[in-house]
N, C-alpha and C positions, 0 to 999 in steps of 0.2 A: 784643768779641773777634771781630769781623767782619772776620777776615783773609781775603784771597782767595787762598789757597794750595792749594785743593782741585783745582787743575789738576794737582798733583804726585801725586794719588790715582790708582792703577792701576784698570783695568777690574775687576780682582779685588777690590779694596776696594770699589768702588761696588756689585758684585754681592753681596759679604757683607753689606753694609748692607741692601740691597734684599731680601734673603732673610730678614730678621728679620721675624716675624710682626707686623703693624701698620704697617710701613714701607713705604709706596707712594712714588710719584714726588713728591708734594707735601710729604709729610712729609720726605723725603730732602732735598728743596730747603731747607726751613725748618731742618733740623739742619745742613747744611752752611753755610747763611748764618749760623747762630749760632756754630759751632764751627770753621769753616774748613777742616776736613779730616775724612775718616773716621776716622783715627787719634785726633783729638781728640774726635770723637762716641763712639768706643768707649772713651775714657779718662774720659769725663765721669762725674760721680757722678749718683746717681739724682736728687737734688734739682735739679741743673743741667739734666738732661735734661727734666725737668717744667716747667721755665720756657720751654720751647719751645712755640710754639702747635701744638696738635695732639697733644702727648704727655701722656698721662694716667699714672697710677700703673701700670697694666698694661703699657703700651707701654714705659715707662722700665724696668720690672723685666725685661721681655723683652730689651731692648737691653743691659742690664746683665749678664744672664744669659749671653746669646750672646757678648758682648765677653769676659767671663771665660773662656769655653770656648775662644774663638778665641785668646786670649792664652796660654793654658796648652798649646796644641798645639805 
């Protein structure tokens, strides 16, 4: 799924992802490399997230929790 369309992500998208506890610059880079865009990161399942280097169960749950909250706003 290494699609290189994360250039279409807005600064707001990148900031949203970066503000999730446990997601720093290296993990953000790994997530974008795996999923291709912030939208796809936020739409990923917990098990898909955990396949990314640096994402454990706690971080995957936090991403999932925040993405659900962002998508319901």
